[in-house]
N, C-alpha and C positions, 0 to 999 in steps of 0.2 A: 569654662575654660578647656576642660578635658573632651567635651561635644567638640569644640570649636577645632581641638587638634585632631582627634580624629577625620574629621568632613575636610579639614585642610589635605590629611594625609592621602583620604580616599581621592579626591580632586587630581590630586598630584599624580597619585598614579594612575588614573583615569587618562590625564595630559601624558604620561609617559608612554601608555599603550596606545594611544592616538598617536604618537609621535614615530613610534615603532610602525604601526601599521601604515603611516604615511610615509613611511621609507621602504614599504615594501608593495606601494599600491599605486599602480599608475593611469591615467586615464585619458581615454578619447572618444570623441563622438565620431569616429570615423572608422573606416572598414581596418581590421586589424588583423595581420597575419604574422606567423611564426612560424620556424622550420624546428621540425621536431631534433633535440638531442639524441647522439648517439645513444641507444638501448632506452631510451624514454618511450614509455606507455601513457596513455591518455583514458579518463573516464568521463562519462558525463551525458546530459541531452536527456533522452527518454528512458525511462527503464527497461522497457519493454525491448531496445538494442542492447540488452545485456549479453545476450549470449555472442555479440560481436565484440565486446570489449575485453580486455583493453584494444583500444586504439593504438596502431603503430604505423610503421612508415608502407606498410604493403597495405593501408586501409583505403578504400576509396568510397566517401559516404559523404551523403548531404542531407541536412536537416534544417527544417522552418519551424520553430517552436511555438511560432505564432499562429500558423496555420494546422498543427497537428500535435498531439501528444502519442499517438498510436494505441491510445485506449488505455494508458497508465498512468502513474506520475510522472512529471517531469520537472526539470529545474535548470535555470540559466547558469550553469554551472560548468567548466571543465574543467580538471587537474590531472595532476602528473605524478607519476613514481619519482620525479626529480624536483620535485617540490614547487612547482609552476600552477599557475590557475588563472582564469579568463571568468569573470562574474558580469553580469546585468541584472538591472532591478527590473527590466523589461524583456519583452520577447527577444530572442537572436534567431540569426539565424549562421549557422555554420557548415564549413564544407571542411574535407581531409581527405587529401590528395597527394601522390607521391613524397609524402612524410611534409607535407604543407598545412598548416592550419590556418583557415579563413572563417572570422569572426565578423558580422554585420551586424550593426545595432541597428535598432528602429530609429528612424528618422529624427535627428532634435536630441536623441537618448544618448548614453554614454554606455560603455564597458570600462570595467575597470581591471586590470590584470598585473600580474607581478608574480615575485615568489618567494616562499617563507619555507625554510629548512632546505632538505635534501632526499626527502621522501614522501610517502603516501599519507603517514598517519601524521608529520608535522605540519604538512601543507593543509590536510583535513582539520584537524584544530585551529588552524589559522582561519581558514573562511566560516569555519562554524560561529567561532565567537564573533568575528567582525560582520559576518552577513546573515546567520540565522540561528542566532544561541538561542538555547531550550529555555522554556518560559516555567521549570520546575514542576510541570504537573504531566500526567501520564493519563492515558485511559484508563478504565476501571480496572481493579486489579483481576478481578474474576474473569477478565477476558485472558488475561495470561495464564492463570491457574488454571482452567477448566477448559476441555476442548468445547469448540464452536460445532452447532449443528445447525444447516440450513437445507428449510425445507425446501428448495428449488427442485432439486433432482428428483425427489421423492412424490411431490403432489405439480409440479410446473403451474400452469394457470390455475388450477384447481385447487387454489387454496382454501380452506374452510375447516371450522371449527373440529367439528368429529376426526378428521383425517390428521390435524395438526395435534390434537391431544394421542391418538393412537400412535403417532410418529414419536412423542414423548416417552409413550408408555415401554413401544419397542425398545428404543434406547437402553433404560433401565432393566428390562426383562431379558436381555443380552449381555448385562454385566458391564453396559458402559457407563461411566459417569455421567451425572447431570452436568450439564454447561449453559451455554447461553443458545437457547434457542431463536433463529433468525426466521422469521414468516416474510417469505419472501412475495414477488409482485402478484398483484390480482387479488389482494385481500379487501381492498377499498374498493368503492363504488365507481371511481373514474380517476383518472389521472387529474392532480389538483383538487380532488374532492377526496380529503383524505379523513374517512370516516369509513368504519366496517361494513362490508356489503351483507345488509340484513337477510338474503337469498341463501347467504352461505353462513352466517356467524348468528345463532339464535341467542347466545348470551356472551358474548365479548369480553366483558368484564369477569365474568365468572370464570372463562377459559382461562385468560390470565391468572388467575388465583388459584387455578388448579394446576397450572405450571409452575407456579411460584411454589407451593406446597410439595408439589415433585421434586424439587430442588435446584429448577432452572431460572435463569434472567432470561427475558423477551424481548426481543429487537424488532422493528416493523421496516419493511423494504418501503422507501420514499426515492422521487426524483424530481427534478425542478421544471418538468412537462405539466402542459394542461390540457386536455382535451378540449378540440376546438368548437366540436358541437356540444355545448354542455353550458349549464345556468352559470355555472362558477366561472367558466369563461367569458361570458358576457358583462358579470359583475368587475372581474378583474381588469378586463379591457377596458370599461367604462372609467375604473379608479385609476389607470396609467400605473399600472402594476407587471405590464406584459413587455417583453421586448417588442420593439415597433419595426415594421417595412419602413426601411427606406428608399425602397423602389420607386423611382420620380415618374414612372410611365403611368402610372394610376391604375395598374390591375389590381390594386388593394381596394380600391375606392368601390368597384364591383363586386368583390368578394365580402366586405366587410360595409357593406350599403348602411345597415343598420348602427352600425357600431361608429362612435366618435371618433375612437384610438385605433388605428388600421393598425392591428398585431399582426405579425411575423408568425408564419407557420414553418416549423422546422422539419427535416425528415430525422428519425431515429429509428433503432431497431423495432418498435413497436407501431410505427407508422409514422402520422403528422400532427404534429401537434404545436401548440403555443408554447412559450417558455416564459416563466418569470425572470423578471428583469432584477437579478440580483446584486446589480450595482447599485440600485433604489433602494435606501434603507426601509422605506414603507412596503416594498414585496417583502425584504427579509423579514421583516417585524411580522408579515401577516402569515408568514410561513410558519414562523416560530411560535404564532399563537395556536396555530392548527395543530401543531405539534406537540406543544403544552397541553392541550386538551386530551390527546391521547397518555399522556405521561398522567396529568392530575386526575382524569374521570375513568380510566381503564387500568392505570397500574404499568404501564408499558415502560419497559427500564430506559430504551434508547432506540436509535435508528440504524440501518444500512443506506446510506447515502449514494444511492447509484446513478447513472449517465452524470452528464454534466461536463461531458468530454469536450476538449478545445475544439475538435473538428466539427461537431454538432453544430456549432454557431455559424453556420454560413450564410454567404450573401449579402446583400446590401442591409445590414439591420442598423438600430438606434438605439442606442443604451441611454441612461438618465443620466450616469456620470463616467462609467468605464468607457474606455475604448478600444479594449482589447478583448475576444473570445476570453481570454485567459483571465480578464477579471471578473469574469462570470462564473469559472471555474472555482477561483479563488473566493468569491461572495460564498459559494456553495462550500467551501470548508468553513468558512466562519460560523454556519448554522452547526455545524458539529462540536463546534467547542461548547456549546450550551449542554451537552450531553455526554456524561463520563461514559456511555456506551454508543460505540458510534463505529463505522465503516464506510470506509471510501477504497475506489478500485481506482479512479482517475483524480489527481490532483495536480495544482501548479503551485510551486515557489510555497508548499506548505512544510517544510522540513522545521524540526524543532518543536511544533505544535502537537498536542497530547490529541493525535488521530490516528485510530487504526488504519493500515494502508495494507490493501491487499494486492497481490500480483494480479495481473488481468486473466481472464480465463485461457483456461490452457487445456487442448485437447487429451482425450482418452489414447494416447500414443506415448510411445518410449521418447520420442523428439524432445516433447514438451515438459514431460519429466526431467529432461537433463536441463530445462532452462531454468529449473524452480533457483537451484543453489546459485548460478549466475545472478538470476533478478534479485534475490533477497541480499545477498552480497554488494550489490550496486546500490540497492535501497539505502544501506547503511554508508559505502561510501557518498552519495550525495545528500546524506543527512536524514532520511527518513527512517526511524529508528524501531517502531512500534510496529512492527510487522508481521504479515500471515501469508503462506502460498496459496494459490489457488485451492480449491477444493478436492478433496484428496479425490484422486483417481480422476480428475479432469471436471471441469464444469459447466460442460454441454450434455445438455439433458436428452438428446436423441442418442446418446451415446448406451444409455442405462433405460431404455424402453424394453419393455416384456418382449423376450425373443433377441433382443440385442446380443452380440456376441462380446462377452467381457473378458477382459485378461487379467485374471484373479490375480497373478504374480506383479502384475503394474499395481493393482491397488494398494496390495500389502508393502510395495516397495514406497508407492507415494505416501503412505502413513509414516513410514520410517524415516523420510525426508522432512515432514511434518513436527516429529515427536519431540525433537530437541530444537525448534524454533520457537519465538516467541509467543505465536499463537499457532494452535492446528484446528482446521475446521473439515469437518463431515459433512456430506450434503446426501451422495448416494448410501442407504443404509447396507453395511458389510454384510449383515446379518440377513438380508434380502439376495445382494448379487454374488456372496461370496459361499465355497464351501463353508463348513463349520469349523474347521482346521484355520482356514485362512481367516475367518472372520476374529477367531479368536489371535491371531497375531495381531490384527488391526487393534482389539483390545488392549495388548500387551502394550502398545504404544501408546495410547491413551492414557495408559496408566504409568508408564516412565515419564510422559508429559505431567503428569501430577507428582511424582516423585522429585522431579526437579521445579517445582512451582516456585518455592521460597528462595531459590537460586536464582531462576528468572525475575521473579518481583525486583530484588535486590538490584539487578544489574539494569531494569525499567528505570528503578528512582536514581540511579546513579545516572543512567543516560539523560533523565530532564535536569541532572544539573551540570554535565559535562557535555553533553552532545554526542559522547561517545556511542557507537554503534552497540546493540546488543549481539548481533549476530557479525560477525568479523573477519574480513578477509586476514588471510594466515600472515600476509606481509602489514597488517595493523601492530599486530604483537610480535611479530618477529621482522624488523623491517632490515633492509638491505642484504637479505638472504637467499634471493633468488624465489621468492615464492608467489613474485606478483601475477604471474599466469594461473595457480593454480586456482580453479573456479568448481571444482569437484569437492572440495572439501571443504570444512568453515569451522571457526572458535565460536562458541558459546561461553562471551565472556573472556576472560584470561585463561581459565584452566580449562575449558573442556574441548576437543577438537574431535570434531564428527567427520564421517566420511561415509556417507548413503552409497549402497550402489543403485546406478540408475541405467543398468543396460540389464536388457533381457537376457535371459539364463546364465546370469554371471554368478558364480558362487565363491567369489573369492577375489580380493581386489588389492592393488597398490595403494600405501598409505605413503604419505612424505611424512614422517615424523620432524618436528624441530628439534635442537638438542635441548637436553636434557632427559629426566625419565619420566616415562609414562604409563600409565596401567590401563588396560583394555574395560571390558564390563565385565569380565570372569574374573579380574584381581592379576592377572599376569604383566608383568612388569617388561618394560623394553627400554634400552636405550636409544635415545633421538640421534639427531643429526645424521640422518640415511632412510632411505626408503625400504618400507618391508611389505610381506606380504602376508594378509592376513584372509582366514576362512570367513565365508559370509554365506551360508548357508539362507534360505529364505526366511526363518523366522529369527535373523540377525541382522541388527543394526550394529556395524563396526563404530566404537567412540571410545575416547581414551580421555581420562584425566591426568593431567599435569601433578605430578607425585612431589610431595613438601620434601625439600632438601633440609637437612638437621645443620 
């Protein structure tokens, strides 16, 4: 009887919530337009557009999420600081011009829209619970508590056992804490052939054990592409596990004269390759089997899942089940759910899932450094909570080649932006590209990140239950106080306000302090409700902790 009453009460609660949601959600399969309200600001679409947000009445912008996610995460969601939202389960096109938002759904599909509350936090909580509730899981805690070290900048396409072990040793020798080693592209024999290249790795299993003994976890770079001129390609094509070419003019009959299934060849940054059809459960299972061999036989902890961008699936293509390029991106994300150590740079509608989401590659330039905080803030607004900025100092390897001109100040300030984010990631070795003094400043940031590890982990677990971002826009914690356009400060949880320096040569900065009492990193107390100016010499990251009131 007791269980019956509990179940009845639970069902009643669900019905009540559905009734409330139903009152706030309208639906249409037609084009939907709405005029911005006075003072209304909007966020949504592609994460990489974060520096253009919030959208306002002066915005002139058009995006088609079916065709392009611009190399990062995207979400079929628009929401405003006045509590309004627009959502679709399928790709949408939207435009903003002269204060009017127009959203076009896919043919035969619907969009949902409405209002919940009167500010950003209320509507964000509503859409989170209705459209992408968190599942109670997070990526592995070690990805949050320790720095990540990606081998890309140091080794580029020459990933090899000797230099990977040396990179790890350099980390320890220079006083940086051990963390996650991400072995990047070209460790494998071929795209699609996920075995260690024997020309570069004498004893990969032994290498992984050595890295583990040094205190590191090990991740490997993988992608959904398959080198077309390879044995594995012919097998996958024969089994029907590749995306097929839908070109009806017969060109592929010539190209693949000896192949039963006419696989498509797609262009991406490493050339022209076939691609696994990740709408096909058999292709997904085949890929997982290859990854599991690396886990079980070599001790690999997880994977960096790269590529899989919506725009890479161009042309007249035939999929087993899905109909949109975004279905391939979504299928790629499903693979990561099998591994607690994972990383994605491109994602579609994957909010609430325990997947680490990195911002897209940034250049070694101040303009790109300024985009890190807005990008992380918008990730949180759109539901991507387990996040990491791009590699410290930028992720483009040509910047760090021997003889390249390195802006040491930029690298230090970049490390400061990372320090109190959920995750931080090095690639270029600070000990190689910086002076001893500036390298030490970066090490200090790695140690600062470790200092707050328990706090960050608690926030991650909280987020897995509530969907609240770990990194929060000021307007989340302090709604209706005029903070909607502040995108160079952020809250780490409810208690820590971070105001990094992102402009060259700046040695002080203005900080907007919400009402209440705040303590800076040196213990000095400030009364909030005003804007203050603080000193910020190169070695200082300005941040403030909310003082507890008695």
